[in-house]
NUROKE-150030 format. One line per 2 residues: number of its first residue (from 1); for each residue x, y, z of C-alpha. Coordinates in steps of 0.25 Angstrom, whole numbers, plus 5000, padded with zeros to 4 digits. Layout:
# NUROKE-150030
NUM	X,Y,Z | ...
# end
This chain:
# NUROKE-150030
1	4959,4745,5126 | 4954,4759,5121
3	4961,4771,5126 | 4954,4784,5130
5	4956,4797,5124 | 4957,4804,5137
7	4970,4797,5140 | 4976,4802,5127
9	4983,4816,5128 | 4983,4825,5115
11	4986,4838,5120 | 5001,4842,5116
13	5010,4854,5120 | 5010,4865,5110
15	5019,4877,5108 | 5015,4890,5114
17	5010,4896,5101 | 5002,4883,5098
19	4995,4883,5111 | 4991,4898,5109
21	4986,4896,5095 | 4979,4883,5100
23	4971,4890,5111 | 4969,4903,5105
25	4966,4900,5091 | 4963,4885,5088
27	4954,4884,5100 | 4947,4898,5099
29	4933,4895,5094 | 4931,4908,5085
31	4943,4905,5077 | 4940,4896,5066
33	4951,4899,5056 | 4966,4900,5060
35	4979,4902,5052 | 4992,4898,5059
37	5003,4904,5051 | 5018,4905,5053
39	5031,4899,5053 | 5034,4885,5048
41	5034,4874,5059 | 5028,4884,5070
43	5018,4874,5075 | 5006,4878,5067
45	5003,4864,5061 | 5006,4857,5074
47	4996,4865,5081 | 4985,4863,5071
49	4987,4848,5071 | 4986,4848,5086
51	4973,4856,5085 | 4967,4847,5075
53	4971,4835,5084 | 4964,4842,5096
55	4952,4846,5088 | 4950,4832,5083
57	4949,4827,5097 | 4940,4838,5102
59	4930,4836,5090 | 4927,4821,5087
61	4924,4818,5073 | 4930,4831,5068
63	4938,4833,5056 | 4951,4842,5055
65	4959,4843,5042 | 4973,4848,5038
67	4974,4853,5024 | 4986,4857,5015
69	4989,4859,5001 | 4997,4846,5000
71	4993,4833,5008 | 5008,4829,5008
73	5012,4841,5015 | 5001,4840,5026
75	5004,4825,5027 | 5019,4827,5029
77	5017,4838,5039 | 5004,4836,5048
79	5002,4821,5046 | 5016,4816,5047
81	5022,4826,5056 | 5013,4835,5064
83	5002,4825,5069 | 5013,4814,5072
85	5020,4825,5080 | 5007,4828,5088
87	5004,4813,5090 | 5018,4810,5095
89	5016,4821,5105 | 5003,4816,5109
91	5008,4802,5110 | 5019,4806,5120
93	5009,4812,5129 | 5001,4798,5129
95	5012,4788,5133 | 5017,4788,5118
97	5003,4783,5114 | 5002,4788,5100
99	4988,4794,5096 | 4987,4783,5085
101	4989,4772,5095 | 4979,4777,5106
103	4964,4773,5105 | 4952,4780,5109
105	4939,4771,5110 | 4946,4761,5100
107	4950,4772,5090 | 4964,4777,5088
109	4966,4791,5094 | 4970,4795,5080
111	4974,4788,5068 | 4979,4793,5054
113	4972,4789,5041 | 4982,4790,5030
115	4972,4787,5019 | 4963,4799,5023
117	4974,4808,5029 | 4968,4810,5042
119	4969,4807,5057 | 4957,4801,5063
121	4954,4802,5078 | 4947,4792,5087
123	4935,4802,5089 | 4933,4803,5073
125	4940,4816,5071 | 4950,4817,5059
127	4962,4826,5055 | 4963,4826,5040
129	4974,4830,5031 | 4972,4835,5017
131	4980,4841,5005 | 4973,4850,4995
133	4976,4854,4981 | 4974,4869,4982
135	4974,4873,4967 | 4959,4871,4967
137	4948,4871,4977 | 4940,4860,4969
139	4950,4849,4970 | 4944,4835,4974
141	4955,4834,4985 | 4950,4847,4991
143	4935,4844,4991 | 4938,4830,4997
145	4946,4836,5008 | 4935,4846,5011
147	4923,4837,5010 | 4924,4835,5025
149	4920,4845,5036 | 4930,4848,5046
151	4932,4856,5059 | 4946,4860,5057
153	4955,4862,5045 | 4969,4866,5044
155	4976,4871,5031 | 4991,4868,5032
157	4999,4878,5025 | 4987,4887,5021
159	4995,4895,5011 | 4995,4883,5002
161	4980,4882,5001 | 4971,4891,4993
163	4961,4900,5000 | 4950,4893,4992
165	4953,4880,4999 | 4954,4887,5013
167	4939,4892,5010 | 4935,4878,5007
169	4941,4872,5019 | 4933,4882,5027
171	4920,4876,5022 | 4924,4862,5027
173	4926,4867,5042 | 4911,4863,5045
175	4912,4850,5053 | 4901,4850,5064
177	4908,4843,5076 | 4908,4845,5091
179	4919,4843,5101 | 4920,4832,5112
181	4914,4843,5121 | 4902,4846,5112
183	4908,4859,5106 | 4906,4862,5091
185	4919,4862,5083 | 4923,4876,5077
187	4929,4873,5063 | 4943,4879,5061
189	4951,4882,5049 | 4966,4883,5051
191	4978,4885,5042 | 4993,4885,5045
193	5003,4891,5036 | 5017,4897,5034
195	5012,4911,5029 | 5015,4916,5015
197	5011,4930,5010 | 5001,4940,5015
199	4993,4937,5002 | 4990,4922,5007
201	4976,4918,5010 | 4979,4915,5025
203	4985,4929,5027 | 4973,4936,5021
205	4963,4927,5027 | 4968,4926,5041
207	4976,4938,5044 | 4971,4949,5034
209	4956,4945,5035 | 4954,4945,5020
211	4948,4934,5011 | 4960,4929,5002
213	4950,4928,4990 | 4941,4940,4990
215	4950,4949,4999 | 4938,4953,5007
217	4940,4955,5022 | 4934,4945,5032
219	4925,4950,5043 | 4930,4952,5058
221	4922,4940,5062 | 4928,4931,5051
223	4942,4936,5055 | 4939,4933,5070
225	4938,4918,5067 | 4951,4917,5061
227	4966,4919,5065 | 4980,4918,5060
229	4991,4914,5070 | 5006,4915,5067
231	5016,4905,5071 | 5031,4907,5072
233	5041,4896,5071 | 5046,4901,5085
235	5032,4896,5090 | 5036,4882,5088
237	5051,4884,5091 | 5052,4873,5101
239	5048,4863,5090 | 5058,4868,5080
241	5073,4866,5077 | 5083,4877,5076
243	5087,4871,5062 | 5073,4873,5057
245	5072,4888,5062 | 5086,4891,5055
247	5080,4885,5042 | 5068,4895,5043
249	5078,4906,5046 | 5085,4903,5033
251	5073,4904,5024 | 5071,4916,5014
253	5064,4928,5019 | 5050,4924,5013
255	5051,4909,5018 | 5057,4914,5032
257	5045,4923,5034 | 5035,4912,5031
259	5041,4900,5038 | 5049,4906,5049
261	5041,4918,5053 | 5028,4913,5047
263	5023,4926,5042 | 5016,4931,5030
265	5024,4939,5019 | 5023,4946,5007
267	5021,4939,4994 | 5034,4943,4988
269	5048,4947,4993 | 5054,4961,4991
271	5068,4963,4985 | 5073,4971,4997
273	5062,4968,5008 | 5059,4954,5006
275	5047,4953,5015 | 5040,4962,5025
277	5037,4958,5039 | 5022,4961,5042
279	5019,4959,5057 | 5007,4962,5066
281	5009,4976,5072 | 5013,4976,5087
283	5006,4986,5097 | 5009,5000,5092
285	5013,5004,5106 | 5025,4994,5105
287	5032,5003,5095 | 5043,5012,5101
289	5043,5021,5089 | 5033,5024,5078
291	5034,5034,5067 | 5027,5037,5053
293	5036,5039,5041 | 5032,5044,5028
295	5039,5044,5014 | 5032,5055,5007
297	5031,5055,4992 | 5033,5069,4986
299	5022,5067,4975 | 5008,5063,4977
301	5001,5053,4968 | 4999,5039,4964
303	5012,5038,4955 | 5021,5043,4966
305	5027,5037,4978 | 5019,5034,4991
307	5018,5043,5003 | 5022,5032,5013
309	5020,5033,5028 | 5024,5022,5037
311	5022,5020,5052 | 5034,5014,5058
313	5037,5008,5072 | 5048,5003,5080
315	5046,4991,5089 | 5057,4982,5095
317	5067,4985,5085 | 5057,4983,5073
319	5051,4993,5064 | 5037,4992,5060
321	5029,4998,5049 | 5016,5000,5057
323	5008,5007,5047 | 5009,5014,5034
325	5003,5022,5022 | 5008,5024,5008
327	5001,5032,4997 | 5003,5039,4984
329	4996,5051,4990 | 4996,5066,4993
331	5004,5072,5005 | 4991,5074,5012
333	4987,5059,5011 | 5001,5056,5016
335	4999,5065,5029 | 4986,5058,5031
337	4992,5044,5030 | 5002,5048,5041
339	4991,5054,5050 | 4983,5041,5048
341	4996,5033,5052 | 4998,5042,5064
343	4984,5041,5068 | 4984,5025,5067
345	4996,5024,5076 | 4989,5033,5087
347	4976,5025,5086 | 4984,5012,5088
349	4990,5017,5101 | 5003,5023,5097
351	5006,5035,5106 | 5021,5038,5103
353	5026,5049,5094 | 5023,5047,5080
355	5033,5054,5071 | 5029,5056,5056
357	5041,5057,5047 | 5041,5061,5033
359	5052,5059,5023 | 5056,5073,5019
361	5062,5069,5006 | 5051,5070,4995
363	5041,5077,5005 | 5029,5082,4997
365	5028,5097,4996 | 5015,5098,5002
367	5018,5090,5015 | 5018,5101,5025
369	5005,5106,5019 | 4999,5092,5019
371	5002,5090,5034 | 4996,5104,5037
373	4983,5101,5030 | 4982,5087,5037
375	4984,5094,5050 | 4973,5104,5048
377	4963,5094,5043 | 4966,5082,5052
379	4971,5089,5065 | 4983,5080,5064
381	4997,5086,5062 | 5007,5076,5056
383	5019,5076,5065 | 5029,5075,5053
385	5044,5074,5053 | 5052,5075,5041
387	5063,5065,5038 | 5074,5073,5032
389	5084,5062,5032 | 5093,5059,5019
391	5090,5044,5018 | 5098,5041,5005
393	5095,5030,4995 | 5081,5024,4998
395	5084,5010,4994 | 5097,5009,5002
397	5091,5014,5015 | 5078,5006,5015
399	5086,4994,5011 | 5096,4996,5022
401	5087,5000,5033 | 5074,4992,5031
403	5078,4979,5024 | 5086,4974,5036
405	5075,4978,5046 | 5065,4970,5037
407	5074,4958,5036 | 5076,4958,5051
409	5061,4958,5054 | 5062,4972,5059
411	5053,4979,5049 | 5039,4975,5052
413	5026,4979,5045 | 5013,4980,5051
415	5005,4968,5045 | 4992,4976,5046
417	4997,4985,5035 | 4996,4973,5026
419	4981,4975,5026 | 4982,4990,5021
421	4986,4995,5007 | 4999,5001,5013
423	5003,4986,5016 | 5004,4983,5002
425	5012,4995,4999 | 5022,4992,5010
427	5023,4978,5004 | 5025,4983,4990
429	5035,4994,4993 | 5043,4986,5003
431	5044,4973,4995 | 5046,4981,4982
433	5057,4990,4988 | 5070,4989,4980
435	5081,4997,4974 | 5075,5001,4961
437	5060,5003,4962 | 5051,5003,4950
439	5044,5016,4947 | 5031,5010,4953
441	5037,5005,4966 | 5038,5013,4978
443	5046,5013,4991 | 5040,5024,5000
445	5036,5014,5011 | 5049,5008,5012
447	5055,5022,5012 | 5045,5027,5023
449	5048,5014,5032 | 5063,5017,5031
451	5062,5031,5034 | 5053,5028,5047
453	5062,5016,5052 | 5075,5024,5051
455	5068,5035,5059 | 5063,5025,5069
457	5078,5022,5072 | 5081,5036,5075
459	5080,5039,5090 | 5078,5054,5089
461	5075,5061,5076 | 5082,5075,5076
463	5086,5077,5061 | 5072,5076,5055
465	5064,5088,5052 | 5051,5089,5060
467	5039,5097,5055 | 5025,5099,5061
469	5013,5106,5057 | 5004,5112,5068
471	4995,5124,5064 | 4985,5121,5075
473	4983,5106,5073 | 4986,5095,5083
475	4993,5082,5082 | 4983,5071,5084
477	4982,5056,5081
# end
């Protein structure tokens, strides 16, 4: 006797994060390319597998495919663990009637074809599993897998796959199919991964909006059709053991960042600052204090130190590098940089006091003159204050003050700076910082960050010299 599909339940309970992503990203029509990145075992692959199942039922005779570099990895993970777990959950909702043993119109609800590595459903839809050799995009295996058209493809552990293969997969998302309600299918490319570096194709493609090969910027329309969603291990805490979390906590800083925090990092570790923490900037109004601190170089020129200005903010016990500029430049350019940073804060809605501190040691002789000339030409008077503190050994004070903050996750860098020239300078100077710098290495940015953070910790500054230039000009933003 044939059983009917309407009697068989396939909806299962998801975590709060999975529900949100399913409704707001997977089901959103205009999004056709998605990247789920984050912690190990945070629920990414389970959600994608569930989406593939529902899509297979919604679109009869549709094809979905999971792709990974090695088939053995995708088989041991998805075929032997994730899908059996989903089928067991479905079975419990249907009086322990397993999907393999439930018939619809004389056909098994779903069955596994081991020779072809796929699940085939009663309505003709298929979920396929494939491994690729990514050393070349011309391998026979790649061509065979991608000879079929699909409506959905997932690249598992996307960082293992070359971008050339990703592009080729995109060309196969062209199956013309309609849903049970007559709606045309919107092809979707998904990738899931534990993130690696800011240079990886997934970060450039999904978050920076840059072609990983040509480095050209994608249009706003193209970026509106793709999205990256971060998953943290805590998003799936109800399905994990405390032993597993403890193991993640014991990983090295690099591995911990990738598998526990699920965040991208820099492509090398520093000697003192192992990794920097780049995060999305909170609303500027959430900061209790903000100041601009400048480490000036006495001399100007391309062979001298940088004149480094950093915007530092205090929020919930953490110190943020909100914005920055660093140049081997004239004193006039340094004042212009501070003006631009000040103006940007006002434009972004910060209405509090913004003190502009300058380290007095090594101050250029033409500083006061440069401030005055800038005021006369721009109408903006720099509200500068001298930092006259005797700071002692630079290496010792930066190491003792900043390294603990960085290790505790309380030294945070605005990820938007990664897209600017100064972002690379921050990376290089922070990660290259050590006791004995080479002649071509600089530490002006770490020094400016240290100077500003130590001032943010002082409730009232009373021993630091203050100077203003007036002469008819008004302080404006």
